[in-house]
Every structure is written in C-alpha cells, then in structure tokens.
C-alpha positions as CSV (number, residue, x, y, z in Angstrom):
1,X,117.8,174.7,69.1
2,X,118.9,174.3,72.7
3,X,122.6,174.6,72.7
4,X,124.8,173.5,75.6
5,X,125.8,175.9,78.3
6,X,128.8,178.0,77.5
7,X,131.6,177.5,80.0
8,X,135.4,178.0,80.3
9,X,137.8,175.4,79.0
10,X,138.7,174.5,82.6
11,X,135.0,174.0,83.6
12,X,134.4,171.9,80.4
13,X,137.4,169.7,81.3
14,X,136.0,168.9,84.7
15,X,132.6,167.9,83.2
16,X,134.3,165.9,80.5
17,X,136.4,164.0,83.0
18,X,133.3,163.2,85.1
19,X,131.6,161.7,82.0
20,X,134.8,159.8,81.1
21,X,134.4,157.7,84.2
22,X,130.9,156.7,83.2
23,X,132.2,155.9,79.7
24,X,134.9,153.7,81.2
25,X,132.2,151.8,83.1
26,X,130.3,151.2,79.8
27,X,133.5,150.0,78.1
28,X,134.3,147.6,81.0
29,X,130.7,146.3,80.8
30,X,131.0,145.8,77.1
31,X,134.2,143.9,77.6
32,X,132.5,141.6,80.1
33,X,129.6,141.0,77.7
34,X,132.0,140.2,74.9
35,X,133.8,137.7,77.1
36,X,130.5,136.1,78.1
37,X,129.4,135.9,74.4
38,X,132.6,134.2,73.5
39,X,132.1,131.6,76.2
40,X,128.6,130.6,75.1
41,X,128.2,127.0,74.2
42,X,127.8,126.1,70.5
43,X,125.5,123.9,68.4
44,X,126.7,121.6,65.6
45,X,125.0,122.3,62.3
46,X,123.9,118.9,61.1
47,X,121.5,120.1,58.3
48,X,122.7,120.4,54.8
49,X,122.0,124.0,53.6
50,X,122.5,125.1,50.0
51,X,123.1,128.6,48.8
52,X,123.2,130.1,45.3
53,X,126.2,132.3,44.6
54,X,128.3,133.6,41.7
55,X,129.9,130.2,41.3
56,X,126.7,128.1,41.6
57,X,125.4,126.1,44.5
58,X,127.5,126.0,47.6
59,X,127.2,124.8,51.2
60,X,127.5,126.6,54.5
61,X,131.0,125.2,54.8
62,X,131.9,126.8,51.4
63,X,130.8,130.2,52.8
64,X,133.8,130.1,55.1
65,X,136.1,130.3,52.1
66,X,138.7,128.3,54.0
67,X,138.8,130.6,57.0
68,X,138.1,129.5,60.6
69,X,135.0,131.7,61.3
70,X,132.0,132.9,59.4
71,X,129.7,135.9,60.0
72,X,126.4,135.9,58.2
73,X,124.4,139.1,57.8
74,X,120.8,138.0,57.5
75,X,119.8,140.6,55.0
76,X,116.0,141.3,54.7
77,X,115.3,140.7,51.0
78,X,112.4,138.4,50.2
79,X,111.6,137.1,46.7
80,X,109.9,139.9,44.7
81,X,110.9,142.7,47.0
82,X,112.9,144.4,44.2
83,X,115.1,146.3,46.7
84,X,116.8,145.4,49.9
85,X,115.8,146.5,53.4
86,X,116.9,150.0,54.2
87,X,118.2,149.2,57.7
88,X,120.1,146.1,56.4
89,X,121.5,148.3,53.6
90,X,122.8,150.9,56.1
91,X,124.4,148.1,58.2
92,X,126.1,146.7,55.0
93,X,127.4,150.2,54.2
94,X,129.0,150.1,57.6
95,X,131.0,146.9,57.2
96,X,133.9,148.7,55.4
97,X,136.9,146.9,53.9
98,X,136.7,143.2,54.3
99,X,140.5,142.9,54.7
100,X,140.2,143.8,58.3
101,X,137.8,140.9,59.0
102,X,139.7,138.5,56.8
103,X,142.9,139.3,58.8
104,X,141.4,137.6,61.8
105,X,140.7,134.3,59.9
106,X,137.0,135.3,59.5
107,X,134.7,135.6,56.5
108,X,131.6,137.7,56.3
109,X,128.7,137.2,53.8
110,X,125.2,138.5,53.2
111,X,122.4,135.9,52.9
112,X,118.8,136.6,51.7
113,X,115.9,134.6,50.4
114,X,115.5,136.6,47.1
115,X,116.9,134.9,43.9
116,X,120.5,135.6,43.2
117,X,119.6,137.7,40.1
118,X,117.7,140.2,42.2
119,X,120.5,140.4,44.8
120,X,123.1,141.0,42.1
121,X,121.1,143.9,40.6
122,X,120.8,145.6,44.0
123,X,124.4,144.8,45.0
124,X,125.6,146.6,41.8
125,X,123.3,149.6,42.6
126,X,124.8,149.9,46.1
127,X,128.4,149.3,44.9
128,X,129.1,146.5,47.3
129,X,131.8,143.9,47.0
130,X,130.8,141.7,50.0
131,X,129.8,138.2,48.9
132,X,126.0,137.8,48.8
133,X,124.1,134.4,48.6
134,X,120.6,133.4,48.1
135,X,119.1,130.9,50.6
136,X,115.8,130.7,48.8
137,X,116.2,126.9,48.1
138,X,116.9,125.9,51.7
139,X,115.4,126.2,55.2
140,X,118.3,128.3,56.5
141,X,116.4,131.5,57.0
142,X,113.6,129.8,58.9
143,X,116.0,127.7,61.0
144,X,117.8,130.8,62.1
145,X,114.6,132.7,62.8
146,X,114.9,135.5,60.3
147,X,111.9,134.3,58.2
148,X,108.6,133.4,59.9
149,X,105.0,133.4,58.9
150,X,105.0,137.1,60.1
151,X,107.7,138.1,57.6
152,X,111.4,138.9,57.6
153,X,113.8,140.0,60.3
154,X,117.3,141.4,60.2
155,X,120.0,139.6,62.1
156,X,123.6,138.5,62.4
157,X,124.8,135.0,63.1
158,X,128.3,133.6,63.7
159,X,129.8,130.2,63.0
160,X,133.0,128.4,63.6
161,X,134.4,125.3,62.0
162,X,136.5,122.5,63.2
163,X,137.8,120.8,60.1
164,X,134.6,120.2,58.0
165,X,132.3,120.4,61.0
166,X,130.4,123.7,61.4
167,X,129.0,125.0,64.6
168,X,126.6,127.9,65.3
169,X,128.0,130.1,68.1
170,X,125.9,133.2,68.2
171,X,122.9,135.2,66.8
172,X,121.6,138.7,67.4
173,X,118.5,140.3,66.0
174,X,116.5,143.5,65.8
175,X,117.6,146.4,68.1
176,X,120.6,144.4,69.1
177,X,122.0,144.8,65.6
178,X,122.2,148.5,66.0
179,X,125.9,148.1,67.0
180,X,126.6,147.2,63.3
181,X,125.6,150.7,62.2
182,X,128.9,152.5,62.6
183,X,127.4,155.9,61.7
184,X,125.4,155.8,64.9
185,X,128.7,155.7,66.9
186,X,129.8,158.9,65.2
187,X,126.5,160.7,65.6
188,X,126.5,159.7,69.3
189,X,129.6,161.9,70.0
190,X,127.8,165.0,68.7
191,X,125.6,167.4,70.8
192,X,122.5,166.8,68.6
193,X,123.2,163.0,68.6
194,X,120.9,160.9,66.4
195,X,118.1,163.5,66.3
196,X,115.4,160.8,66.5
197,X,113.5,161.9,69.7
198,X,111.1,164.0,67.7
199,X,110.4,161.2,65.2
200,X,107.5,158.8,65.5
201,X,109.9,155.9,64.9
202,X,113.7,156.1,65.2
203,X,114.1,154.7,61.7
204,X,111.9,157.3,60.0
205,X,114.9,159.2,58.7
206,X,116.7,156.2,57.2
207,X,117.1,156.0,53.5
208,X,119.3,154.0,51.1
209,X,122.5,156.0,50.5
210,X,121.4,157.0,47.0
211,X,118.0,158.2,48.1
212,X,118.6,161.1,50.6
213,X,118.1,163.7,47.9
214,X,115.0,162.0,46.5
215,X,112.0,163.6,48.1
216,X,109.8,160.7,46.8
217,X,111.9,158.0,48.7
218,X,109.8,156.2,51.3
219,X,110.8,155.7,54.9
220,X,111.3,152.1,55.8
221,X,108.2,151.8,57.9
222,X,108.3,148.7,60.2
223,X,110.7,146.8,57.9
224,X,108.4,143.8,58.5
225,X,110.3,142.8,61.6
226,X,108.8,139.7,63.0
227,X,109.5,140.2,66.7
228,X,112.0,137.4,67.1
229,X,112.7,136.2,70.7
230,X,116.3,137.4,70.6
231,X,115.6,141.1,70.5
232,X,117.9,143.4,72.6
C-alpha cells in the first residue's frame, strides 16, 4: 500500500488549501451546470402511460401524488429477471428518507418493466419503502430510451406538471447516474478512494447490500446497458 507522504500539520494545511481552490472551481462549475439544466426547454407528455402499483392501474400524473414535480428512477428489472440490477439497487439504497424530497414539492418513484409481483418481492427483500411501479403494459420504457432491442439501461428522468398537464424536463443515463450513488461521495474523500483502478471494470466490486458476505454472489457484469445516446 502506498500511503501519502508524512508532513507536519502546517505543511498539510498549505496543500489542503491549494486543493480547496480547485474544489471550489468544481463546485462553481456544478452550480453552472445545475442552472443550465434547470433552464432546459421541456416537452409535453401527450401519450397516455399506464403503470401497475399497489392501488391498481395509475397514470403518469398519478405518480406525482399531488406534488408539482416527479423524479422517475428507471430501475433495470425486466420480466423474468428475478432480482433487480445491482447498480440500480445501490442507487436506490442511496436515496434516503423521502421526506427531504417531498419537502420540496417533489415525488420520487421507481419504474421497471417486470410485473408488480416480482418488484414487490425484491422490494421487501431490500427493505425499501419508495413507491415502485411496473410499466410492463405501456411504452414508457422504450419512449424514454431505457429499454431497446439491446436490453435495459439505468436512468433518471424528471417531470413537472402544470395542473393536469405533464412535461418532461430532463433525463440522464449510464455513467451520468453515478451522482446518485451517495457512497461514492464518501469514498472519494478517503486516501484509497473507490479502489477501482485495479479492477477490470469499475463495477466489479458491486453487490446487493445483503450479498457482500456471500462468496457465491456474482458481480453485475455489464448490467446489459444498451449504450443510450445520453451517456455522460
């Protein structure tokens, strides 16, 4: 293990302050990107999508639960998969208490193509309370480019409503969704960081949260990502 150079506290502080200036530049750039993202145009959703949830068939508007905005986590779980995508599972673990999102007049849900019964079993296993809906009976996944002939992709889309009119404002896919894994942000402040450089693929260490002690648990492989055009 190559540990950092040992220096005095005063020397460390000089180096830390120099890095802080670079961190401030990144923070300012992120603020700029956030502002540009919020100023994107939007598209009215004219198609009628149906979703299966705990209370039966609902519409995209229903997913808002009366709030002004909606975040959809496109969760990779196709019919017959049996279990959800490892990466999507890690991102869902990172969402935390929904009260903080609800407080900003925003709802968040998971949407997958698998039947609701399969989703409910996996949801119980993971101990999640976030609402999860099946889009298997609609074209929602294909229209938002998370299901293609090549397979499934992870992603996040956001919507806003004006009365009963719903508008699509943003989508992000693949590597761009890394920002939704909060554990990476914590690992990034350590000396060893993510410890992925020696791996063939960065995701080779990922496991579902109840599988890290299971030596037979498989790595996620390619996750069947379909190479959507909105990669970051």
